[in-house]
C-alpha positions in Angstrom: -54.6 22.6 57.3 -58.2 22.3 56.2 -59.0 21.9 52.4 -61.7 24.0 51.1 -63.3 24.5 47.8 -61.0 27.5 47.3 -57.9 25.4 48.2 -59.0 22.7 45.7 -59.5 25.3 43.0 -56.0 26.8 43.6 -54.4 23.3 43.6 -56.2 22.5 40.3 -54.9 25.8 38.8 -51.4 24.9 39.9 -51.6 21.4 38.4 -53.0 22.8 35.2 -50.3 25.5 35.1 -47.7 22.8 35.6 -49.2 20.7 32.8 -49.4 23.7 30.5 -45.7 24.6 31.3 -44.8 21.0 30.7 -46.7 21.0 27.4 -45.0 24.3 26.4 -41.6 22.7 27.3 -42.5 19.6 25.2 -43.7 21.8 22.4 -40.3 23.7 22.4 -38.4 20.4 22.5 -40.5 19.1 19.5 -39.8 22.4 17.6 -36.1 21.9 18.2 -36.2 18.3 17.1 -38.2 19.2 14.0 -35.6 22.0 13.2 -32.8 19.4 13.8 -34.5 16.9 11.4 -34.9 19.6 8.8 -31.2 20.6 9.2 -30.0 17.0 8.9 -32.2 16.5 5.8 -30.8 19.7 4.3 -27.2 18.7 5.0 -27.8 15.2 3.5 -29.3 16.9 0.4 -26.3 19.3 0.2 -23.8 16.4 0.6 -25.7 14.6 -2.2 -25.5 17.7 -4.4 -21.9 18.4 -3.5 -20.4 15.3 -5.0 -19.5 14.0 -8.4 -23.1 12.8 -8.4 -24.4 15.2 -11.0 -21.3 16.0 -12.9 -21.3 13.7 -15.9 -25.0 12.8 -15.5 -27.3 13.4 -18.4 -29.9 16.1 -18.1 -32.7 13.4 -18.0 -30.8 11.5 -15.2 -30.7 14.7 -13.1 -34.4 15.3 -13.6 -35.2 11.7 -12.7 -33.0 12.0 -9.6 -34.0 15.5 -8.3 -37.6 15.9 -9.6 -39.4 17.9 -12.2 -39.7 21.1 -10.2 -37.1 23.2 -12.0 -36.6 26.0 -14.4 -34.5 25.6 -17.5 -32.8 28.0 -19.9 -29.7 28.8 -21.7 -26.9 31.0 -20.3 -23.6 31.8 -22.1 -24.4 29.2 -24.7 -24.9 26.4 -22.1 -28.3 24.9 -21.2 -29.1 24.7 -17.5 -31.5 23.4 -14.9 -32.3 25.5 -11.8 -33.7 23.9 -8.7 -35.0 25.9 -5.7 -35.1 23.9 -2.5 -36.3 25.2 0.9 -33.7 24.9 3.6 -33.2 25.6 7.3 -30.1 25.7 9.4 -29.6 27.0 12.9 -27.1 29.5 11.5 -29.2 30.9 8.8 -32.8 30.0 9.7 -35.1 29.4 6.7 -33.8 30.1 3.2 -34.0 28.8 -0.4 -31.0 26.8 -1.6 -30.6 27.5 -5.3 -28.8 24.8 -7.4 -28.0 25.3 -11.1 -26.5 22.6 -13.3 -24.9 23.4 -16.6 -24.9 21.1 -19.6 -23.0 20.5 -22.8 -24.0 18.2 -25.6 -22.1 14.9 -25.8 -21.1 13.0 -28.9 -24.2 10.9 -28.5 -26.5 13.9 -28.6 -27.4 13.9 -24.9 -26.7 16.8 -22.6 -24.3 16.1 -19.7 -23.6 18.2 -16.6 -20.1 19.6 -16.6 -20.5 22.2 -13.8 -22.9 23.1 -11.0 -23.3 26.0 -8.6 -25.0 26.3 -5.3 -26.2 29.6 -3.8 -27.0 29.8 -0.1 -26.8 32.5 2.6 -23.4 33.9 3.3 -23.7 32.7 6.9 -23.2 29.1 5.6 -19.8 29.9 4.1 -17.7 29.2 7.1 -19.5 25.9 7.7 -18.7 24.8 4.1 -15.1 25.9 4.4 -14.7 23.8 7.5 -16.2 20.8 5.8 -14.0 21.2 2.7 -10.9 21.7 4.7 -11.6 18.5 6.6 -12.7 16.4 3.6 -10.9 17.7 0.5 -7.5 18.7 -0.6 -6.8 22.5 -0.6 -5.3 23.7 -3.9 -5.7 27.5 -3.6 -7.5 30.2 -1.8 -11.1 28.9 -1.2 -10.4 26.2 -3.8 -10.3 22.4 -3.1 -10.2 19.2 -5.1 -11.6 15.8 -4.3 -8.6 13.5 -5.0 -10.9 10.5 -5.4 -12.8 11.9 -8.4 -11.0 15.1 -9.5 -14.0 17.4 -8.9 -13.0 21.0 -8.0 -14.9 23.1 -5.5 -14.6 26.9 -5.2 -16.4 29.1 -2.7 -16.9 32.8 -3.4 -18.7 35.5 -1.4 -21.1 37.2 -3.8 -23.7 39.8 -2.9 -23.9 38.6 0.7 -24.3 35.0 -0.4 -22.1 31.9 -0.5 -21.6 30.7 -4.1 -20.1 27.2 -4.5 -19.0 26.2 -8.0 -18.0 22.6 -8.8 -16.5 21.2 -12.0 -14.5 18.3 -13.2 -10.9 18.8 -14.5 -8.1 21.3 -13.9 -9.5 24.4 -15.5 -12.7 26.0 -14.3 -15.1 26.3 -17.3 -15.7 29.9 -18.5 -19.1 30.9 -17.3 -20.0 34.6 -17.1 -21.3 35.9 -13.8 -23.7 33.6 -12.1 -27.4 33.9 -12.9 -28.3 32.8 -9.3 -29.8 35.8 -7.7 
């Protein structure tokens, strides 16, 4: 077979096409790795939030730990901080994780977190239920307690979202309907 300019041009096109396809493949792999890293970061953030970590912390300690990008207010007589964090999971895609922490004044005059709520897409609910069933002690329908620290966790389906409420002690504090929407 004799190589001509036309043959050389075709072979260059084929090589370039293979390179482009390989780059597209590499690009897709990099996108998947990036999404995986974001998912892992979000899960680590969620696991940090879903712990006794913020319950009993002062309002200033929470601001120091989670940053100054928040909204604050008063709901049902309790002060709160609301954090909006971008998230991504394979199940839900991109979404905003809303975390609200409620505070009461302590004897020393500082405000301390006594309850928090997380609002995320309803598609995350089964994942959380599986994690809680694996790691915590079930004490009722969609209600678990962490025997190591006594923090209660309850999951509710609300307006198509998964609402997680955590509090310390046997009785859930009386908070009217969530303000997370």
